[in-house]
Backbone of each chain as ProteinMPNN parsed JSONL, in Angstrom:
{"seq_chain_A": "XXXXXXXXXXXXXXXXXXXXXXXXXXXXXXXXXXXXXXXXXXXXXXXXXXXXXXXXXXXXXXXXXXXXXXXXXXXXXXXXXXXXXXXXXXXXXXXXXXXXXXXXXXXXXXXXXX", "coords_chain_A": {"N_chain_A": [[0.88, -1.098, -0.059], [0.14, 2.331, -0.182], [2.676, 4.673, 1.424], [3.742, 6.429, 4.051], [2.102, 10.024, 3.608], [2.795, 13.281, 3.773], [2.067, 16.705, 4.208], [1.908, 20.613, 3.786], [5.018, 19.847, 1.213], [6.707, 21.797, 1.289], [6.904, 24.868, 3.378], [6.59, 28.248, 3.501], [6.628, 30.763, 5.996], [5.53, 33.628, 7.728], [6.902, 35.228, 10.336], [5.0, 34.934, 13.47], [3.094, 33.803, 12.212], [0.388, 31.445, 12.261], [0.517, 27.72, 11.552], [-0.569, 24.843, 9.632], [0.362, 21.326, 9.5], [-0.05, 18.722, 7.68], [-0.589, 14.995, 8.338], [-0.954, 11.833, 6.632], [-1.091, 8.668, 7.714], [0.641, 5.468, 7.005], [-2.274, 3.098, 5.861], [-4.353, 1.724, 8.483], [-2.333, 1.423, 10.315], [-1.61, 2.346, 13.67], [-0.1, 3.556, 15.688], [1.234, 6.823, 15.891], [4.092, 9.167, 14.981], [5.497, 12.301, 15.938], [8.128, 14.489, 14.656], [10.717, 16.604, 15.165], [13.311, 18.054, 12.776], [16.308, 19.832, 12.879], [18.215, 21.691, 10.567], [21.088, 19.867, 9.644], [21.119, 18.25, 12.096], [20.122, 15.228, 13.926], [16.689, 13.858, 13.751], [14.195, 15.093, 16.094], [12.133, 13.79, 18.87], [8.831, 14.62, 19.172], [5.733, 14.209, 19.778], [3.518, 11.73, 20.393], [1.348, 9.3, 19.262], [-1.603, 6.52, 20.036], [-3.723, 5.293, 17.928], [-6.761, 7.691, 18.27], [-5.663, 8.694, 20.819], [-3.388, 11.308, 22.31], [-0.78, 10.11, 23.546], [1.538, 10.776, 24.563], [3.305, 13.548, 24.996], [5.603, 15.179, 25.581], [7.972, 15.996, 24.068], [7.248, 18.258, 22.735], [8.24, 21.714, 21.989], [7.18, 23.985, 23.012], [3.931, 25.712, 24.251], [3.21, 26.668, 21.9], [2.788, 24.655, 20.453], [0.878, 22.404, 18.719], [-0.833, 18.989, 18.569], [-2.786, 16.946, 16.627], [-5.289, 14.135, 16.668], [-8.233, 13.307, 15.603], [-9.731, 11.174, 14.472], [-8.362, 8.922, 14.524], [-6.466, 8.529, 12.377], [-5.197, 10.415, 10.26], [-3.246, 12.941, 10.975], [-2.812, 16.187, 12.482], [-0.485, 18.565, 12.697], [0.327, 21.485, 14.483], [1.423, 24.736, 14.306], [1.664, 27.716, 16.419], [1.656, 31.196, 16.405], [4.213, 31.425, 15.05], [8.053, 31.236, 15.194], [11.128, 32.266, 14.236], [12.934, 30.091, 15.235], [11.388, 28.02, 15.067], [11.861, 27.024, 12.321], [12.688, 24.368, 10.283], [12.695, 20.67, 9.346], [9.776, 19.124, 9.717], [9.011, 15.545, 10.653], [7.034, 13.022, 10.27], [6.052, 9.713, 11.619], [4.678, 6.416, 11.273], [3.51, 3.415, 12.988], [2.603, 0.14, 12.759], [0.448, -2.543, 14.21], [1.088, -4.886, 14.916], [3.99, -4.577, 14.572], [5.672, -2.782, 16.348], [7.592, -1.676, 16.581], [9.443, -1.206, 14.247], [9.315, 2.004, 12.617], [7.583, 3.774, 9.941], [8.596, 6.115, 8.052], [7.31, 9.617, 6.805], [7.872, 11.955, 3.966], [8.596, 14.022, 5.392], [7.797, 17.96, 5.975], [9.297, 20.875, 5.218], [10.133, 23.447, 6.649], [9.836, 27.076, 6.675], [10.738, 29.773, 8.423], [10.399, 33.156, 8.37]], "CA_chain_A": [[-0.022, 0.05, -0.209], [0.833, 3.747, 0.096], [3.338, 4.77, 2.291], [3.257, 7.665, 4.875], [2.485, 10.961, 3.024], [2.576, 14.444, 4.34], [1.607, 18.144, 3.323], [2.663, 20.584, 2.568], [6.288, 19.223, 1.413], [7.489, 23.003, 1.912], [5.756, 25.908, 3.704], [7.307, 29.406, 3.953], [5.611, 31.38, 6.848], [5.996, 35.027, 8.345], [7.217, 35.248, 11.62], [3.891, 35.225, 14.038], [1.809, 33.091, 11.385], [-0.144, 30.19, 12.244], [1.233, 26.775, 10.421], [-0.503, 23.613, 10.126], [1.069, 20.73, 8.665], [-0.528, 17.112, 7.999], [0.157, 13.508, 7.959], [-1.186, 10.646, 6.409], [0.047, 7.478, 7.863], [0.114, 3.827, 6.175], [-3.256, 2.676, 6.177], [-4.04, 0.391, 9.481], [-0.831, 1.733, 11.705], [-2.31, 2.802, 14.934], [0.975, 4.574, 16.483], [1.672, 7.901, 15.033], [4.861, 9.829, 15.67], [6.185, 13.648, 14.972], [9.67, 14.491, 15.166], [11.652, 17.607, 13.997], [14.874, 17.602, 12.494], [16.779, 20.96, 12.524], [19.527, 21.534, 10.338], [22.317, 19.199, 10.272], [20.59, 17.317, 13.045], [19.008, 14.009, 13.782], [15.298, 14.055, 14.392], [13.782, 14.708, 17.663], [11.166, 13.549, 18.932], [7.619, 15.561, 19.519], [4.758, 13.654, 20.38], [2.945, 10.114, 20.109], [-0.325, 8.958, 19.484], [-1.963, 5.631, 19.615], [-5.103, 5.909, 17.699], [-6.569, 8.863, 18.673], [-4.931, 9.387, 22.03], [-2.163, 11.528, 22.566], [0.033, 9.364, 24.805], [2.911, 11.565, 25.214], [3.47, 14.85, 23.979], [6.566, 15.489, 26.36], [8.751, 16.508, 23.228], [6.736, 19.492, 22.385], [8.842, 22.655, 22.502], [6.314, 25.414, 23.635], [2.505, 25.674, 24.369], [2.568, 27.265, 20.738], [2.933, 23.603, 19.605], [-0.397, 21.463, 19.327], [-1.001, 18.068, 17.553], [-4.202, 16.168, 16.816], [-5.398, 12.919, 15.553], [-9.276, 13.42, 16.522], [-10.193, 9.678, 14.496], [-7.102, 8.126, 14.926], [-5.88, 8.171, 11.435], [-4.65, 11.721, 9.835], [-2.852, 14.068, 12.065], [-2.37, 17.546, 11.934], [0.539, 19.197, 13.743], [-0.076, 22.962, 14.421], [2.579, 25.657, 15.383], [0.967, 29.001, 16.536], [2.651, 32.081, 16.636], [5.699, 30.812, 14.11], [9.14, 31.873, 15.372], [12.117, 31.475, 13.202], [13.636, 28.827, 15.571], [10.899, 26.999, 14.254], [12.262, 26.456, 11.212], [13.007, 22.701, 10.76], [11.517, 19.808, 8.656], [9.021, 17.949, 10.287], [8.682, 14.494, 9.95], [5.79, 12.275, 10.77], [6.623, 8.308, 11.17], [3.758, 5.675, 11.753], [3.643, 1.92, 13.016], [1.751, -1.091, 12.875], [0.414, -2.701, 16.008], [2.147, -6.255, 15.046], [5.385, -4.407, 14.614], [5.526, -1.622, 16.877], [9.35, -1.25, 16.646], [9.835, -0.013, 13.406], [8.731, 3.255, 12.16], [7.792, 4.072, 8.663], [8.594, 7.926, 7.753], [6.976, 10.243, 5.708], [8.913, 12.678, 3.055], [8.307, 15.822, 6.044], [7.597, 18.843, 5.674], [10.231, 21.636, 5.455], [9.337, 24.774, 7.243], [11.045, 27.973, 6.694], [9.793, 30.887, 8.869], [10.966, 34.499, 7.715]], "C_chain_A": [[0.791, 1.321, -0.011], [1.555, 4.091, 1.504], [2.673, 6.45, 3.078], [3.413, 8.912, 4.001], [2.325, 12.284, 4.1], [2.641, 15.776, 3.622], [1.347, 19.112, 4.158], [4.075, 20.141, 2.445], [6.85, 20.431, 2.029], [6.208, 24.057, 2.453], [6.918, 27.096, 4.194], [6.182, 30.064, 4.743], [6.268, 32.801, 7.541], [6.033, 34.838, 9.915], [5.643, 35.831, 12.488], [2.631, 34.574, 13.558], [0.965, 31.499, 12.026], [0.08, 29.085, 11.187], [0.034, 25.633, 10.764], [-0.208, 22.43, 9.269], [0.313, 18.949, 8.906], [0.115, 16.067, 7.69], [-0.76, 12.435, 8.033], [-0.382, 9.562, 6.727], [-0.736, 6.422, 7.374], [-1.425, 3.908, 6.71], [-3.5, 1.55, 7.551], [-3.227, 0.962, 10.619], [-1.651, 2.528, 12.613], [-1.215, 3.721, 15.754], [1.218, 5.65, 15.332], [2.912, 8.705, 15.809], [5.433, 11.229, 14.771], [7.264, 13.922, 15.753], [9.955, 15.491, 14.08], [12.904, 17.656, 14.105], [15.07, 19.135, 11.983], [17.843, 20.855, 11.302], [20.514, 20.752, 10.632], [22.171, 18.53, 11.598], [19.889, 16.109, 13.002], [17.611, 14.52, 14.367], [14.902, 14.159, 15.686], [12.413, 15.07, 17.848], [9.86, 14.669, 19.815], [6.496, 14.826, 20.369], [4.394, 12.131, 19.867], [1.448, 10.086, 20.024], [-0.701, 7.624, 18.956], [-3.476, 5.584, 19.307], [-5.421, 7.456, 17.656], [-6.149, 9.892, 19.924], [-3.769, 9.585, 21.849], [-1.445, 10.92, 23.814], [1.431, 9.949, 25.375], [3.339, 12.702, 24.027], [4.741, 15.826, 24.854], [8.05, 16.25, 25.553], [8.729, 17.968, 22.493], [7.257, 20.807, 22.83], [8.213, 23.712, 23.191], [4.974, 24.856, 23.394], [1.948, 26.24, 22.975], [2.34, 25.554, 19.725], [1.37, 22.9, 19.696], [-0.811, 20.733, 18.125], [-2.325, 17.601, 18.078], [-4.412, 15.077, 15.967], [-6.99, 12.428, 15.783], [-9.828, 11.569, 15.755], [-9.464, 8.524, 14.044], [-6.925, 7.469, 13.303], [-5.042, 9.385, 10.871], [-4.011, 12.49, 11.101], [-2.563, 15.401, 11.647], [-1.149, 18.119, 13.303], [0.59, 20.821, 13.49], [0.779, 23.648, 15.172], [1.457, 27.129, 15.305], [1.46, 30.013, 16.669], [4.215, 32.289, 15.861], [6.771, 31.589, 14.772], [10.241, 31.339, 14.583], [12.932, 30.284, 13.862], [12.852, 27.525, 15.111], [11.145, 26.242, 13.24], [12.794, 25.098, 11.047], [12.082, 21.956, 9.552], [10.902, 18.753, 9.898], [8.302, 16.698, 9.759], [7.485, 13.494, 10.584], [6.158, 10.552, 10.304], [5.025, 7.617, 11.67], [3.991, 3.935, 12.137], [2.337, 0.981, 12.893], [1.691, -1.844, 14.034], [1.026, -4.035, 15.919], [3.705, -5.917, 14.932], [5.696, -3.014, 15.045], [6.89, -0.746, 17.028], [9.724, -0.197, 15.479], [9.152, 0.688, 12.714], [8.917, 3.709, 10.777], [7.494, 5.618, 8.272], [8.059, 8.4, 6.569], [8.096, 11.216, 4.837], [9.458, 13.871, 3.978], [8.098, 16.866, 5.252], [8.482, 19.941, 6.276], [9.596, 23.305, 5.601], [10.243, 25.721, 7.449], [9.887, 29.237, 7.453], [10.783, 32.292, 8.794], [10.651, 35.606, 8.771]], "O_chain_A": [[1.984, 1.301, 0.292], [1.025, 3.794, 2.574], [1.728, 7.197, 2.828], [4.539, 9.131, 3.556], [1.73, 12.148, 5.169], [3.222, 15.901, 2.544], [0.703, 18.884, 5.182], [4.595, 19.976, 3.549], [7.422, 20.34, 3.116], [5.026, 24.071, 2.108], [7.838, 26.927, 4.995], [5.011, 30.014, 4.366], [7.466, 32.887, 7.807], [5.127, 34.289, 10.544], [5.182, 36.942, 12.223], [1.518, 34.627, 14.08], [1.655, 30.483, 11.956], [-0.118, 29.376, 10.008], [-0.324, 25.469, 11.93], [-0.61, 22.585, 8.116], [0.218, 18.264, 9.925], [1.123, 16.006, 6.985], [-1.306, 12.06, 9.071], [0.742, 9.378, 6.26], [-1.951, 6.261, 7.263], [-1.785, 4.564, 7.688], [-2.783, 0.55, 7.572], [-3.6, 0.882, 11.789], [-2.381, 3.4, 12.143], [-1.659, 4.623, 16.463], [1.362, 5.392, 14.137], [2.845, 8.905, 17.022], [5.702, 11.325, 13.573], [7.451, 13.755, 16.958], [9.723, 15.496, 12.871], [13.588, 17.421, 15.101], [14.411, 19.67, 11.092], [18.311, 19.727, 11.145], [20.955, 20.782, 11.781], [23.212, 18.258, 12.195], [19.076, 15.909, 12.099], [17.466, 15.379, 15.236], [15.271, 13.281, 16.465], [11.722, 15.988, 17.407], [10.061, 15.309, 20.847], [6.469, 14.929, 21.596], [5.038, 11.538, 19.002], [0.608, 10.75, 20.631], [-0.389, 7.309, 17.807], [-4.343, 5.776, 20.16], [-4.669, 8.31, 17.185], [-6.207, 11.114, 20.067], [-2.976, 8.747, 21.421], [-1.631, 11.333, 24.959], [2.124, 9.617, 26.336], [3.569, 12.698, 22.818], [4.761, 17.052, 24.743], [8.938, 16.858, 26.151], [9.622, 18.605, 21.935], [6.882, 21.196, 23.936], [8.882, 24.33, 24.02], [4.725, 23.9, 22.66], [0.746, 26.345, 22.731], [1.85, 25.441, 18.601], [0.775, 22.916, 20.774], [-1.086, 21.236, 17.036], [-2.856, 17.683, 19.186], [-3.936, 14.953, 14.838], [-7.143, 11.256, 16.126], [-10.286, 10.774, 16.576], [-9.807, 7.522, 13.417], [-7.155, 6.296, 13.006], [-3.86, 9.196, 11.161], [-4.573, 12.442, 12.194], [-2.107, 15.669, 10.535], [-1.188, 17.974, 14.525], [0.871, 21.301, 12.392], [1.0, 23.427, 16.363], [0.701, 27.445, 14.386], [2.212, 29.748, 17.607], [5.079, 33.128, 16.115], [6.446, 32.759, 14.976], [10.32, 30.148, 14.281], [13.565, 29.533, 13.12], [13.314, 26.412, 14.859], [10.807, 25.064, 13.124], [13.501, 24.764, 11.997], [11.099, 22.433, 8.986], [11.436, 17.944, 10.657], [7.429, 16.618, 8.895], [7.378, 13.603, 11.806], [6.432, 10.152, 9.172], [4.284, 8.294, 12.383], [4.738, 3.303, 11.391], [1.176, 1.381, 12.972], [2.631, -1.895, 14.827], [1.561, -4.391, 16.969], [4.568, -6.768, 15.145], [5.957, -2.144, 14.214], [7.119, 0.394, 17.431], [10.096, 0.975, 15.533], [8.259, 0.136, 12.071], [10.026, 4.005, 10.333], [6.389, 6.157, 8.215], [8.212, 7.848, 5.479], [9.267, 11.098, 5.198], [10.409, 14.582, 3.654], [8.175, 16.815, 4.024], [8.557, 20.09, 7.495], [8.885, 24.009, 4.884], [11.249, 25.563, 8.14], [8.72, 29.5, 7.164], [11.927, 32.245, 9.244], [10.971, 36.775, 8.554]]}, "seq_chain_B": "XXXXXXXXXXXXXXXXXXXXXXXXXXXXXXXXXXXXXXXXXXXXXXXXXXXXXXXXXXXXXXXXXXXXXXXXXXXXXXXXXXXXXXXXXXXXXXXXXXXXXXXXXXXXXXXXXXX", "coords_chain_B": {"N_chain_B": [[18.748, 9.314, 31.072], [18.293, 8.433, 27.978], [21.289, 8.596, 25.274], [22.376, 9.004, 22.515], [25.043, 8.474, 20.029], [26.891, 9.69, 17.566], [30.031, 9.61, 15.937], [31.371, 10.405, 13.66], [30.995, 12.884, 11.319], [31.251, 13.018, 8.774], [32.042, 10.742, 5.973], [33.631, 9.231, 3.562], [33.793, 6.839, 0.658], [35.419, 4.774, -1.6], [33.604, 3.602, -4.627], [32.62, -0.009, -4.43], [33.659, -0.885, -2.586], [34.089, -1.212, 1.247], [32.919, 0.093, 4.266], [32.839, 1.739, 7.544], [30.468, 2.973, 9.546], [29.976, 3.991, 12.407], [28.437, 3.915, 16.134], [27.44, 4.877, 19.187], [26.043, 4.52, 22.402], [23.856, 5.366, 25.385], [22.536, 4.018, 27.966], [20.458, 2.851, 30.78], [18.457, 0.879, 30.342], [17.749, -2.949, 29.696], [16.279, -4.147, 27.697], [16.114, -3.203, 24.666], [15.821, -1.618, 21.382], [17.93, -1.481, 18.353], [18.594, 1.055, 15.631], [19.6, 1.412, 11.874], [18.988, 4.021, 9.796], [18.473, 5.376, 6.788], [18.785, 8.202, 5.081], [18.079, 9.813, 2.112], [19.07, 12.173, 0.06], [16.651, 13.39, -0.86], [14.902, 13.02, 1.606], [13.204, 10.946, 2.809], [12.938, 8.829, 5.089], [14.703, 5.899, 5.639], [14.525, 2.334, 6.863], [17.433, 0.608, 7.203], [18.422, -1.367, 8.722], [17.534, -3.422, 11.658], [18.104, -4.308, 14.988], [17.714, -6.333, 17.615], [18.211, -6.227, 21.339], [18.531, -8.003, 22.938], [19.434, -10.098, 21.688], [22.081, -12.156, 20.922], [23.484, -12.488, 18.451], [24.538, -10.861, 15.428], [22.503, -8.819, 13.405], [22.042, -8.859, 9.902], [21.583, -7.8, 6.481], [21.566, -8.588, 3.38], [23.909, -6.539, 2.126], [24.551, -4.993, 4.088], [25.451, -5.035, 7.464], [25.564, -5.314, 11.138], [27.651, -4.593, 13.989], [27.439, -5.283, 16.78], [27.547, -4.555, 20.252], [26.945, -5.244, 23.134], [27.933, -4.417, 25.819], [29.85, -2.834, 25.523], [28.096, -1.06, 24.34], [27.893, -0.183, 21.919], [27.287, 0.271, 18.174], [27.985, -0.405, 15.062], [27.936, -0.024, 11.817], [28.059, -1.988, 9.173], [28.969, -1.437, 5.389], [28.969, -3.251, 2.951], [30.757, -3.633, -0.551], [29.983, -1.17, -1.597], [27.663, 1.12, -3.275], [27.077, 3.633, -5.799], [24.284, 4.433, -5.122], [24.361, 4.077, -2.109], [24.932, 6.659, -1.088], [24.154, 8.963, 1.094], [22.75, 10.58, 4.191], [22.998, 8.684, 7.307], [21.309, 7.618, 9.869], [21.833, 6.578, 13.231], [19.662, 5.41, 15.533], [17.921, 4.501, 18.633], [15.475, 2.656, 20.632], [13.766, 2.012, 23.671], [11.884, -0.807, 24.924], [9.618, -0.308, 26.52], [7.171, 1.903, 27.428], [6.682, 4.573, 24.99], [7.929, 3.556, 22.778], [9.443, 5.791, 21.334], [11.847, 6.881, 19.313], [15.286, 7.762, 19.602], [17.404, 9.564, 18.177], [20.842, 9.704, 16.706], [23.186, 12.524, 15.409], [23.679, 11.981, 13.038], [25.395, 10.745, 10.01], [27.18, 11.602, 7.158], [27.529, 10.124, 4.497], [29.297, 9.564, 1.417], [29.605, 7.964, -1.346], [32.052, 7.298, -3.736], [32.553, 7.709, -7.22]], "CA_chain_B": [[17.871, 9.505, 29.765], [19.189, 7.607, 26.922], [21.549, 9.381, 24.335], [23.079, 8.151, 20.859], [26.638, 9.447, 19.48], [27.589, 9.289, 15.926], [31.315, 10.928, 16.113], [31.789, 10.735, 12.372], [29.948, 13.675, 10.476], [31.271, 12.938, 7.015], [33.09, 9.846, 5.501], [33.58, 8.579, 2.18], [34.122, 5.413, 0.33], [35.439, 4.447, -2.845], [32.455, 2.067, -4.927], [32.744, -1.255, -4.518], [34.931, -0.674, -1.264], [33.418, -1.526, 2.604], [33.004, 1.298, 5.194], [32.206, 1.428, 8.776], [29.936, 3.759, 10.361], [30.236, 4.307, 14.246], [27.396, 4.339, 16.759], [27.586, 4.393, 20.57], [24.882, 5.115, 22.978], [24.163, 5.168, 26.636], [21.108, 3.56, 28.186], [20.354, 1.812, 31.521], [17.869, -0.52, 30.349], [18.302, -3.926, 29.606], [16.239, -4.644, 26.503], [15.927, -2.179, 23.619], [16.145, -1.884, 19.769], [18.758, -0.598, 17.827], [18.477, 0.836, 14.299], [20.391, 2.248, 11.305], [17.811, 4.627, 9.033], [19.103, 5.776, 5.58], [17.884, 9.236, 4.533], [18.899, 10.236, 0.746], [18.495, 13.739, -0.081], [14.84, 13.466, -0.917], [14.849, 13.049, 2.677], [12.559, 10.094, 3.459], [13.865, 8.017, 6.015], [14.333, 4.07, 4.935], [15.2, 1.291, 7.483], [18.374, -0.338, 6.44], [18.642, -2.475, 9.576], [17.585, -3.497, 12.929], [18.629, -5.131, 16.236], [17.213, -6.24, 19.292], [19.359, -5.65, 22.491], [18.531, -9.717, 23.452], [19.804, -11.113, 20.329], [23.608, -11.744, 20.683], [23.71, -12.461, 16.924], [24.737, -9.481, 14.704], [22.157, -8.446, 12.243], [22.415, -8.657, 8.545], [20.846, -7.49, 5.27], [22.173, -8.007, 2.159], [25.209, -5.838, 2.15], [24.388, -4.295, 5.266], [25.343, -5.652, 8.525], [26.104, -4.453, 12.038], [28.229, -5.298, 14.815], [26.585, -4.938, 18.186], [28.656, -5.057, 21.326], [26.431, -4.724, 23.714], [28.642, -4.584, 26.757], [30.412, -1.521, 25.278], [27.046, 0.001, 24.254], [28.517, -0.003, 20.492], [26.487, -0.688, 17.214], [28.224, 0.449, 13.791], [27.157, -0.366, 10.515], [29.041, -1.895, 8.014], [28.639, -1.708, 4.382], [29.809, -3.833, 1.551], [30.416, -3.559, -1.778], [29.579, 0.307, -1.533], [27.208, 1.529, -4.509], [26.373, 4.823, -5.469], [23.09, 4.755, -4.335], [24.243, 4.201, -0.57], [25.358, 7.978, -0.655], [23.17, 9.003, 1.962], [22.698, 10.519, 5.831], [22.731, 7.824, 8.028], [21.193, 7.89, 11.354], [21.693, 5.589, 14.394], [18.63, 5.151, 16.536], [17.481, 3.772, 20.076], [14.268, 2.7, 21.265], [13.281, 1.395, 24.574], [10.669, -1.517, 24.734], [9.122, 0.405, 27.221], [7.014, 3.489, 27.173], [6.198, 5.344, 23.817], [8.43, 3.695, 21.649], [9.916, 6.977, 20.34], [13.078, 6.954, 18.917], [16.587, 8.67, 20.234], [18.524, 9.543, 17.036], [21.903, 10.18, 16.625], [23.312, 13.236, 14.729], [24.166, 11.344, 11.558], [26.485, 10.487, 9.338], [26.895, 11.885, 5.901], [28.116, 9.21, 3.225], [29.319, 9.961, 0.379], [30.173, 7.003, -2.444], [32.647, 8.019, -4.588], [32.736, 6.425, -8.356]], "C_chain_B": [[18.812, 8.529, 29.077], [19.929, 8.91, 25.628], [22.562, 8.761, 23.271], [23.972, 9.245, 20.177], [26.758, 8.986, 17.975], [28.797, 10.303, 15.817], [31.816, 10.901, 14.717], [30.711, 11.729, 11.478], [29.827, 13.391, 9.406], [32.24, 11.62, 7.034], [32.598, 9.721, 4.199], [34.239, 7.452, 1.881], [34.121, 5.466, -1.121], [34.47, 3.267, -3.104], [33.213, 0.872, -4.783], [33.664, -1.689, -2.802], [34.052, -0.879, 0.242], [33.985, -0.259, 3.542], [32.194, 0.829, 6.462], [31.586, 2.557, 9.556], [29.632, 3.519, 11.768], [28.82, 4.707, 14.98], [27.707, 4.335, 18.292], [26.46, 5.041, 21.372], [25.011, 4.758, 24.505], [22.772, 4.933, 27.208], [21.439, 2.809, 29.839], [19.354, 1.178, 31.306], [18.592, -1.422, 29.785], [18.124, -4.534, 28.239], [15.693, -3.224, 25.793], [16.056, -2.761, 22.387], [17.198, -1.074, 19.278], [18.609, -0.634, 15.961], [19.4, 1.909, 13.747], [19.395, 2.704, 10.418], [18.778, 5.424, 7.951], [18.251, 7.216, 5.081], [18.816, 9.951, 3.272], [18.514, 11.729, 0.4], [17.059, 13.91, -0.414], [14.455, 13.116, 0.362], [13.558, 12.108, 3.557], [13.442, 9.108, 4.178], [13.598, 6.572, 5.656], [15.042, 3.351, 6.147], [16.117, 0.806, 6.957], [18.586, -1.566, 7.461], [18.403, -2.387, 11.314], [17.99, -4.409, 13.843], [18.201, -5.151, 17.521], [18.074, -6.491, 20.399], [19.596, -7.312, 23.099], [19.111, -10.139, 22.842], [21.296, -10.966, 20.503], [24.231, -11.596, 19.035], [23.368, -11.244, 16.418], [24.001, -9.606, 13.775], [22.551, -8.336, 11.018], [21.524, -8.819, 7.778], [21.409, -7.473, 4.15], [23.493, -7.573, 2.507], [25.266, -5.097, 3.326], [24.853, -5.065, 6.525], [25.883, -4.7, 9.8], [26.916, -5.316, 13.225], [28.115, -4.453, 16.128], [27.406, -5.533, 19.318], [27.795, -4.425, 22.414], [27.272, -4.131, 25.153], [29.269, -3.016, 26.905], [29.387, -0.61, 24.744], [27.431, 0.527, 22.619], [27.912, -0.771, 19.343], [27.065, -0.047, 15.906], [27.602, -0.908, 12.691], [28.2, -0.652, 9.388], [28.361, -2.41, 6.684], [29.499, -2.591, 3.617], [29.77, -3.696, 0.493], [29.548, -2.31, -2.09], [28.897, 0.556, -2.864], [27.154, 2.871, -4.5], [25.479, 5.3, -4.891], [23.002, 4.972, -2.765], [24.584, 5.56, -0.516], [24.044, 8.381, 0.122], [23.35, 9.794, 3.3], [22.259, 8.915, 6.414], [22.579, 7.827, 9.259], [21.182, 6.427, 12.301], [20.312, 5.996, 15.396], [18.321, 4.341, 17.634], [16.337, 3.777, 20.22], [14.093, 1.615, 22.313], [12.324, 0.768, 24.444], [9.722, -1.125, 25.696], [8.547, 1.434, 27.138], [6.322, 3.61, 25.624], [6.76, 4.628, 22.621], [9.063, 4.493, 20.607], [11.543, 6.594, 20.058], [13.884, 8.251, 19.416], [17.208, 8.445, 18.987], [19.998, 10.102, 17.572], [21.76, 11.755, 15.894], [23.566, 13.005, 13.231], [25.292, 11.39, 11.378], [26.522, 10.579, 7.91], [27.925, 10.992, 4.961], [28.355, 9.333, 2.045], [30.463, 8.795, -0.417], [30.868, 7.377, -3.387], [32.865, 6.78, -6.143], [34.151, 6.391, -8.852]], "O_chain_B": [[19.824, 7.992, 29.529], [19.285, 9.865, 25.193], [23.493, 8.015, 23.574], [23.737, 10.418, 19.886], [26.669, 7.838, 17.537], [28.662, 11.515, 15.652], [32.889, 11.494, 14.605], [29.676, 11.244, 11.022], [28.747, 13.374, 8.817], [33.069, 11.442, 7.926], [31.476, 10.006, 3.782], [35.134, 7.005, 2.598], [33.242, 5.972, -1.818], [34.339, 2.284, -2.375], [34.418, 0.835, -5.033], [34.069, -2.732, -2.289], [32.925, -0.447, -0.001], [35.12, 0.218, 3.546], [31.307, -0.02, 6.547], [32.376, 3.12, 10.314], [28.852, 2.604, 12.031], [28.135, 5.636, 14.551], [28.502, 3.423, 18.521], [25.981, 6.098, 20.96], [25.934, 4.07, 24.943], [21.877, 5.709, 26.873], [22.532, 2.288, 30.059], [19.069, 0.608, 32.36], [19.731, -1.211, 29.369], [18.982, -5.149, 27.606], [14.993, -2.375, 26.344], [16.307, -3.944, 22.157], [17.371, 0.035, 19.784], [18.541, -1.603, 15.205], [19.893, 2.858, 14.358], [18.683, 1.76, 10.075], [19.769, 6.038, 8.347], [17.073, 7.123, 4.735], [19.921, 10.476, 3.404], [17.389, 12.156, 0.659], [16.495, 14.909, 0.031], [13.273, 12.777, 0.293], [13.077, 12.446, 4.638], [14.535, 8.708, 3.778], [12.476, 6.124, 5.417], [16.16, 3.774, 6.444], [15.762, 0.353, 5.869], [18.9, -2.67, 7.017], [18.916, -1.558, 12.065], [18.273, -5.503, 13.354], [18.271, -4.255, 18.362], [18.915, -7.313, 20.033], [20.647, -7.714, 23.598], [19.724, -11.012, 23.455], [21.827, -9.874, 20.297], [25.112, -10.86, 18.593], [22.355, -10.598, 16.689], [24.395, -10.437, 12.957], [23.553, -7.634, 10.888], [20.654, -9.672, 7.954], [21.831, -6.388, 3.749], [24.181, -8.308, 3.215], [26.322, -4.48, 3.47], [24.325, -6.172, 6.418], [26.468, -3.629, 9.635], [26.8, -6.537, 13.334], [28.553, -3.337, 16.406], [27.847, -6.682, 19.359], [27.872, -3.215, 22.627], [26.883, -2.982, 25.364], [29.245, -2.258, 27.875], [29.681, 0.582, 24.654], [27.175, 1.684, 22.287], [27.89, -2.0, 19.288], [26.511, 1.021, 15.645], [27.127, -2.041, 12.772], [28.955, 0.152, 8.842], [27.552, -3.335, 6.608], [30.724, -2.57, 3.736], [28.609, -3.564, 0.106], [28.52, -2.406, -2.76], [29.605, 0.165, -3.792], [27.168, 3.456, -3.417], [25.535, 6.33, -4.219], [22.155, 5.63, -2.161], [24.504, 5.786, 0.691], [22.945, 8.062, -0.331], [24.516, 9.593, 3.64], [21.363, 8.2, 5.966], [23.575, 8.019, 9.956], [20.565, 5.407, 11.998], [20.268, 7.116, 15.903], [18.574, 3.163, 17.381], [15.796, 4.859, 19.997], [14.231, 0.434, 21.993], [11.455, 1.386, 23.828], [8.742, -1.867, 25.627], [9.294, 2.311, 26.703], [5.523, 2.772, 25.207], [6.293, 4.892, 21.513], [9.24, 4.18, 19.429], [12.209, 5.957, 20.874], [13.43, 9.381, 19.597], [17.551, 7.311, 18.654], [20.203, 10.759, 18.592], [20.651, 12.269, 15.748], [23.625, 13.908, 12.397], [26.168, 11.846, 12.113], [25.93, 9.688, 7.3], [29.098, 11.341, 4.823], [27.334, 9.168, 1.378], [31.677, 8.716, -0.225], [30.17, 7.999, -4.188], [33.172, 5.588, -6.16], [34.496, 5.544, -9.675]]}, "name": "protein", "num_of_chains": 2, "seq": "XXXXXXXXXXXXXXXXXXXXXXXXXXXXXXXXXXXXXXXXXXXXXXXXXXXXXXXXXXXXXXXXXXXXXXXXXXXXXXXXXXXXXXXXXXXXXXXXXXXXXXXXXXXXXXXXXXXXXXXXXXXXXXXXXXXXXXXXXXXXXXXXXXXXXXXXXXXXXXXXXXXXXXXXXXXXXXXXXXXXXXXXXXXXXXXXXXXXXXXXXXXXXXXXXXXXXXXXXXXXXXXXXXXXX"}
């Protein structure tokens, strides 16, 4: 089947704007992760969903970051009042119930805040 | 807290040669998983190989193999018969088997395969 998809692939925002990043996981995958990858760095965990429940949001850097997955499928990461330090690639990954160890990643959304 | 260290920011290798990428980690967990992911310039991360900590046998996937030294907390990746398509960023990742299954990544090694 299709892999993890993310949209938009690129987003330019002016400082102070709100943005919404979308993730479509692999069909049937119950777990969904968001990571932030700054330039030249490895991805860093932001938040985790199992179905529609957000079980871990310990990596969200501030209360400007909010994620949801209301129907247990598509997820949206929202960043309010964007700052320049929010510029990064945002990666989404999903896993199946019978192979929770292996994460399948999307292509990412590159966010540039000017 | 767990940490993952990749001490080689960049490496290069001639096509058809063998290269080894290093990774060390720190954890107090007794059971966990370790992974190597490849991230080509298109940025989609692809699983290369994974290792379960309780398995002593080193994992192998075609030209890719690992040297897992649990006591030393070392997990290196060996790529044999390097191909131009192996050019990418390689990330080492750690996942404990309790909790949320989140990955802890290293900072990556940029590998360039030379023709």
